[in-house]
Residue, then its C-alpha position, 0 to 999 in steps of 0.5 A: f485486515v485488508t478491508p476493501a468493502q468498508p465504506e471509508v475505503r470506498m470513499i477514498g477509492d472513489s475520491v482518487y479521480k480528483y487526483i488524476e483529473g487534468s492529467d494525461v491519464s484517460v479513465n477506462m476499464d483497462m487501467w483498473k484491471g492493471l493492464d495499462r502500466e502508466a495509467s496504473y502508476s498514475i492511479v497508485k500515485a493518486i491513492y498515495e495523495a488521497i491518503r496523505d490528504l487524510r492527515i493521519t497522525y502517527n501514533s506509535s502506541s496504537v498497536t498494543v500487545e497484550s499477552k498473545h493478542t495484538k490490537i490493530k485499528l482497521s481502516e474505518t477506525l483509522v480514517s475516523y480517528k485520523n491516527g495510526n501507525t505504519l502497519e495500519i496505514s499500510l493496511l488502509f493503502a492495501s485496502v484502497c488498492e484492492y477496492l480499485g482492482f489492484n493486487p497489493f502486498l504487505v512487506f514486513d521487515s525488522g519491525k517495520s511495515y511497507v505496502g506494495v502494489f502491482f502495476t500489472n495484473k500479476t502476483f507473487e508465486s505464493p501468498i507468503v514470500d520470505d525471500s528478498r529476490p523480488f526486490a532485486l528488480l527494484e530501481d528507486g523503489m519501482s520495477y515495471d511490475f510493482c512498487i513498494l512504499d514507506t507508509a511513514s511518508l503518509v503521516n501528517g506533517t511529512h512532505i515526502s513525494f510518492e517517488d521518494s517514499a518508494k526510494s525510502a522503502s526500496h533502500s530499507v528492504n534491499d538492505s534487509d536480510f529477511p523481509v516477509i511479503i504477504d500477497v493479498k490476492e494470493c492469500r484470498n486465492v487460497g482462502i486465507 
């Protein structure tokens, strides 16, 4: 469901430049490889702004469960119709991050979904992690290596900063007994 090759995802990824213009981030290949943590942070923050500017309306009924099948809108449909839920927004965010060369991951906890991204060229040790210990490193939703975001903050009408979104996600996940992490790059590495 993380679809970095979709035209709508590429369009958002290509628009990220306008959110970092005028900042002290120099555009170079190292930042796209996650080697420069500060530049990577600025780009992830710009992705947040680009997706927030889509003005996606929250739709709690956009995931429907019918017998054994769950219907989820992929990124191109989410961008076209501009409504979705936090899972669908998390998948869009992860898709844009992967398109730009970052290593995103999804976090599921108590019926909520969050998105995370590594600032450096790291991943978790396995595709699926069912342990909250990685989040012990978080301070206000960020560590040196990664951050997690509450994608509910990207819904139209909210005015939540990137930093506050990270704090919100961090508090929720740190209070969790059983978060599940899906590392996109590790999944691709093992053929999932």
